[in-house]
C-alpha positions as CSV (number, residue, x, y, z in Angstrom):
1,M,-14.3,-1.0,-20.8
2,S,-17.7,-3.2,-22.2
3,D,-21.3,-1.1,-21.3
4,T,-21.5,-3.5,-17.8
5,L,-19.0,-4.3,-15.8
6,Y,-19.6,-8.7,-14.2
7,I,-17.6,-9.7,-11.6
8,R,-18.0,-12.9,-9.8
9,G,-21.3,-12.7,-9.8
10,L,-21.7,-8.7,-9.5
11,K,-22.5,-6.4,-12.3
12,A,-22.2,-2.2,-12.4
13,E,-24.3,-1.4,-15.3
14,R,-22.1,1.7,-16.9
15,G,-23.6,5.5,-14.8
16,Q,-23.8,2.9,-12.4
17,K,-22.8,2.8,-8.3
18,L,-22.5,-0.1,-7.1
19,Q,-21.7,-1.1,-3.1
20,T,-21.0,-4.4,-1.3
21,Y,-20.1,-7.2,0.0
22,L,-18.1,-9.7,-2.3
23,P,-17.7,-13.3,-0.1
24,V,-13.9,-15.1,-0.4
25,L,-14.9,-18.5,-2.0
26,D,-16.3,-20.7,-0.4
27,T,-15.6,-18.9,3.0
28,N,-18.1,-16.7,5.6
29,T,-15.8,-13.7,4.5
30,E,-16.5,-10.9,2.1
31,I,-14.9,-7.9,1.5
32,P,-16.8,-4.4,1.1
33,I,-16.2,-3.3,-2.5
34,T,-17.3,-0.3,-4.5
35,I,-17.6,-0.8,-8.1
36,I,-17.7,2.9,-9.7
37,N,-18.9,2.6,-13.2
38,G,-18.8,5.2,-15.0
39,Q,-20.9,7.2,-17.6
40,N,-17.9,7.7,-20.1
41,D,-15.5,5.3,-21.3
42,G,-11.8,5.5,-20.4
43,P,-9.8,3.5,-17.7
44,T,-10.1,0.9,-14.9
45,L,-7.9,1.8,-12.0
46,L,-8.0,-0.4,-8.9
47,I,-7.8,0.9,-5.6
48,T,-7.4,-1.8,-2.6
49,A,-6.8,-0.8,1.3
50,G,-5.9,-2.8,4.2
51,I,-3.8,-5.8,2.8
52,H,-2.9,-5.3,6.2
53,G,-5.7,-4.5,7.8
54,G,-3.7,-1.8,11.1
55,E,-3.3,0.6,8.2
56,Y,-5.7,2.1,8.5
57,P,-5.6,5.5,7.0
58,G,-5.3,4.0,3.1
59,I,-8.5,2.7,4.4
60,A,-10.5,5.1,5.1
61,A,-9.3,7.5,1.9
62,A,-10.7,5.1,0.3
63,M,-13.8,4.8,2.1
64,E,-14.5,8.2,1.7
65,L,-13.4,8.1,-2.0
66,G,-15.5,5.5,-2.8
67,R,-18.6,7.1,-1.0
68,D,-17.9,10.3,-2.2
69,T,-17.1,9.9,-6.1
70,E,-20.3,9.2,-9.1
71,P,-20.3,8.1,-12.3
72,E,-21.1,11.7,-13.6
73,S,-17.4,12.2,-12.7
74,I,-15.8,9.8,-13.9
75,S,-14.9,8.5,-17.5
76,G,-13.7,4.8,-16.5
77,C,-14.6,2.1,-13.6
78,L,-13.0,2.8,-10.4
79,I,-13.1,-0.3,-8.8
80,I,-12.3,0.5,-5.0
81,I,-11.0,-2.9,-2.2
82,H,-12.0,-1.3,1.2
83,P,-10.5,-3.1,3.2
84,A,-9.2,-6.0,1.3
85,N,-8.2,-8.2,5.0
86,I,-11.0,-7.8,6.6
87,Q,-10.4,-10.3,9.9
88,S,-7.3,-8.5,10.3
89,F,-9.1,-5.5,10.1
90,W,-11.8,-6.0,12.4
91,A,-9.4,-8.1,14.7
92,R,-6.9,-4.6,15.1
93,S,-4.1,-7.7,13.9
94,A,-0.7,-6.7,12.5
95,F,0.8,-8.1,9.4
96,V,-1.2,-11.5,9.6
97,T,-4.7,-12.8,9.1
98,P,-6.4,-14.2,12.5
99,D,-7.6,-17.0,10.2
100,D,-4.2,-18.5,9.2
101,G,-1.4,-16.7,11.0
102,R,-0.4,-15.7,7.1
103,N,0.7,-12.1,5.4
104,L,-1.9,-11.7,2.9
105,N,0.6,-9.5,1.1
106,R,3.2,-12.6,0.3
107,E,0.7,-14.9,-0.9
108,F,0.0,-14.0,-4.4
109,P,-0.6,-15.1,-6.6
110,G,-2.7,-17.2,-4.5
111,N,-4.7,-20.3,-3.7
112,A,-7.8,-21.1,-5.0
113,N,-8.2,-24.0,-2.7
114,G,-6.1,-22.3,-0.1
115,T,-6.0,-20.5,3.5
116,L,-8.2,-17.7,3.8
117,S,-5.4,-15.8,2.6
118,Q,-4.3,-17.8,0.3
119,K,-7.8,-17.1,-1.4
120,T,-8.6,-13.7,-0.8
121,A,-5.0,-13.2,-2.8
122,W,-6.3,-16.0,-5.7
123,L,-9.6,-13.9,-6.4
124,L,-8.0,-10.4,-6.6
125,S,-5.4,-11.8,-8.9
126,Q,-7.5,-13.7,-11.0
127,Y,-10.3,-11.6,-11.0
128,F,-9.2,-8.2,-10.1
129,F,-6.1,-7.6,-11.8
130,P,-6.9,-8.4,-15.5
131,L,-9.4,-5.9,-15.3
132,A,-7.1,-3.0,-14.9
133,D,-5.1,-0.8,-16.6
134,F,-3.6,0.6,-13.3
135,Y,-3.5,-0.4,-10.1
136,A,-2.5,1.1,-6.6
137,D,-2.6,-0.7,-3.0
138,L,-2.7,1.9,-0.4
139,H,-0.3,0.6,3.1
140,S,0.6,2.1,6.0
141,G,3.2,1.8,8.9
142,D,1.5,-0.9,10.4
143,I,0.4,-0.8,14.6
144,H,3.9,-1.0,14.9
145,E,5.8,0.7,12.8
146,E,5.8,4.8,11.9
147,L,6.7,5.9,8.0
148,Y,8.0,8.9,6.2
149,P,5.2,9.0,2.9
150,Y,6.7,7.4,-0.2
151,V,5.3,5.5,-2.5
152,Y,7.0,1.9,-4.0
153,Y,6.9,1.2,-7.7
154,P,8.1,-1.8,-9.3
155,G,11.0,-2.7,-10.9
156,L,11.0,-5.7,-12.3
157,P,8.6,-5.9,-15.1
158,N,9.5,-4.6,-18.6
159,A,10.3,-1.2,-19.2
160,E,7.0,0.6,-20.0
161,I,5.7,-1.5,-17.3
162,S,8.1,0.3,-14.8
163,A,7.9,3.6,-16.7
164,K,4.7,3.7,-16.4
165,A,4.1,2.8,-12.8
166,R,6.7,5.9,-12.0
167,E,5.5,8.8,-14.0
168,A,2.3,8.2,-11.8
169,A,3.8,8.2,-9.1
170,M,5.2,10.9,-9.6
171,V,2.4,12.9,-9.3
172,L,1.9,12.2,-5.9
173,D,2.4,14.5,-3.6
174,M,5.6,13.4,-1.0
175,E,9.0,13.7,-1.5
176,F,10.6,10.2,-1.8
177,M,10.4,7.0,-4.1
178,V,11.8,3.8,-4.8
179,R,12.1,1.4,-7.2
180,S,11.2,-2.3,-6.0
181,T,13.4,-5.4,-7.1
182,A,10.9,-6.6,-4.8
183,T,8.7,-10.2,-6.1
184,T,6.0,-11.0,-3.5
185,G,3.5,-8.8,-2.8
186,A,0.0,-7.8,-4.2
187,Y,1.3,-4.8,-6.4
188,N,4.4,-6.5,-7.1
189,Y,2.8,-9.8,-8.7
190,A,0.6,-7.0,-10.6
191,A,2.8,-5.2,-12.1
192,I,4.5,-8.9,-13.3
193,S,1.4,-10.0,-15.1
194,G,1.0,-6.5,-16.7
195,V,-0.5,-3.8,-14.8
196,P,1.4,-1.6,-13.6
197,S,1.1,-0.6,-10.4
198,I,2.2,1.4,-7.2
199,L,2.2,0.8,-3.1
200,I,1.7,4.6,-1.4
201,E,2.9,4.6,2.0
202,R,1.5,7.3,4.8
203,G,0.7,7.3,8.7
204,G,1.1,4.1,10.9
205,A,1.3,3.3,14.6
206,G,-2.4,2.6,14.3
207,L,-3.4,6.0,14.1
208,C,-6.0,7.3,12.0
209,L,-5.4,11.0,11.6
210,R,-7.2,12.8,9.4
211,E,-4.6,15.1,7.9
212,D,-2.9,11.9,6.4
213,I,-6.5,10.6,5.4
214,D,-7.0,14.4,4.0
215,A,-3.5,13.6,2.3
216,Y,-4.0,10.2,1.1
217,K,-7.1,11.4,-1.1
218,K,-4.7,14.4,-2.6
219,D,-3.0,12.2,-3.9
220,L,-5.7,9.8,-5.0
221,H,-7.4,12.2,-7.0
222,N,-3.8,13.2,-8.9
223,I,-4.1,10.0,-9.6
224,L,-7.3,10.0,-11.3
225,C,-6.7,13.1,-12.7
226,K,-2.5,11.6,-14.1
227,L,-4.6,8.4,-15.2
228,G,-8.0,10.0,-17.8
229,L,-9.7,9.2,-15.0
230,F,-11.1,12.4,-14.0
231,T,-11.7,14.2,-17.0
232,N,-13.3,17.4,-15.2
233,S,-11.3,17.6,-12.5
234,A,-7.6,19.4,-12.2
235,P,-4.6,18.1,-10.6
236,L,-4.5,19.7,-6.5
237,P,-1.0,21.6,-6.1
238,R,1.5,19.7,-4.7
239,K,3.9,20.6,-2.7
240,H,6.7,17.8,-3.4
241,T,7.9,15.3,-6.6
242,P,9.3,12.3,-5.3
243,I,12.3,11.5,-5.9
244,D,14.3,8.2,-6.0
245,V,15.3,6.7,-2.5
246,T,18.3,3.9,-3.8
247,D,20.0,0.7,-2.1
248,V,17.4,0.7,0.8
249,I,18.7,-1.4,3.8
250,Y,16.0,-2.9,6.3
251,L,17.3,-3.9,9.4
252,E,16.0,-6.5,11.6
253,T,17.0,-8.0,14.8
254,N,17.8,-11.5,14.7
255,N,17.2,-10.8,18.5
256,T,14.3,-10.7,21.3
257,G,14.6,-7.2,22.6
258,C,14.0,-4.0,23.8
259,W,14.1,-1.2,21.1
260,F,15.4,2.5,22.1
261,P,15.2,4.7,18.4
262,C,17.8,7.5,18.4
263,F,16.2,9.2,14.9
264,H,12.6,9.5,13.5
265,C,11.3,8.7,9.8
266,G,12.3,12.2,8.0
267,D,15.8,12.1,9.6
268,K,18.6,12.4,7.4
269,I,21.6,10.3,9.1
270,K,25.3,10.0,7.8
271,K,27.7,6.3,7.8
272,G,28.1,4.7,11.4
273,D,25.6,7.2,13.2
274,K,23.8,5.2,16.0
275,L,20.5,3.9,15.1
276,G,19.5,2.6,18.6
277,C,19.9,0.0,20.6
278,L,18.1,-3.4,21.7
279,T,18.2,-4.3,25.7
280,D,17.1,-7.2,27.5
281,L,14.2,-7.3,30.1
282,F,17.1,-5.6,32.8
283,G,18.1,-3.2,30.4
284,N,21.3,-4.6,29.8
285,T,22.6,-3.7,25.9
286,I,22.2,-6.5,23.1
287,T,22.7,-4.8,20.1
288,V,24.1,-1.2,18.8
289,Y,23.4,-0.5,15.9
290,N,25.2,1.8,13.5
291,A,24.6,3.3,9.6
292,E,25.7,1.2,6.8
293,Q,25.7,4.4,5.2
294,D,24.3,8.1,4.5
295,G,20.7,8.5,4.2
296,I,17.4,9.2,5.5
297,I,14.5,7.0,7.4
298,L,12.0,5.8,6.4
299,Y,10.2,3.3,8.1
300,Q,11.1,2.1,11.7
301,C,9.6,0.1,15.2
302,P,8.1,2.7,17.3
303,A,6.9,0.0,19.6
304,L,9.4,-1.1,22.5
305,S,9.0,-4.5,21.7
306,A,10.8,-5.7,19.2
307,P,10.4,-9.4,18.9
308,K,12.8,-11.6,16.6
309,G,12.5,-10.8,12.9
310,T,11.4,-7.5,13.3
311,I,13.0,-4.3,11.0
312,L,13.7,-2.0,13.4
313,V,15.0,0.9,11.0
314,T,14.3,1.3,7.3
315,Y,16.9,3.4,5.3
316,G,18.0,4.7,1.7
317,Q,20.5,6.5,-0.1
318,I,18.7,9.6,-1.7
319,R,19.9,10.4,-5.1
320,N,20.7,13.3,-6.4
321,N,18.6,13.5,-9.6
């Protein structure tokens, strides 16, 4: 890392904290960014929150981390974008950017000449991912999703990248982690590009609870210690070390209806258990869904309204190490 960090017109000297707004290419949209260029040399950690603007605890945790961290405590550089999808955040919109109706997390690596979502993805992938030695993307259950805390790490890049990401995931205080085989999403694209990356999931259902924010901040503290940015701080104690959940099933409805789940997130289920049912607006059953395997429910839709394409329940098998 050089003494001065330059990013598209922004300049952060060694030992400086910069909090400002970064314009998205040729638009009137600006996204808030905190850059903390530590007094000592070290790695660069990129954190994004609010790629989905209705996923609040990670956004709040990122804001508070940027506010409370000073260059004197950092070896290296900490770059925090909070939230990345500012239009979705202010609109309280689930998943999509109001300007173009696109899911920002499905647009990477983006397009400099495209829509707002595509330009935002291009900005992140072209100017921020190349700076990062590690990348953490903070998510939650969206406005119509509740979830049990867990973390994704990429499985498709080379073994070294995947192993580094998994090692960082292991310092989080949560019970479960999932090896992703997807190629979409900000963190997967970053990993394929050579940056060890994780996607953390905490909180959801449109709530921004203090306990979720504080748990997120604890996760981030331990990541900063693990990566060597916090050299004068010890990792915070944890109750859990993540174990793998495999063979994850994302149960998506092919019909529009009213959803009545039978379980809660974090519940363990057996093959054949009734997961819930979909009814019409008169209460008549359209479909009953049963578990295809034993497992743990990671997240589900708690909303009554379930348009076609809604992921109703996501569950996977707990791997006994």
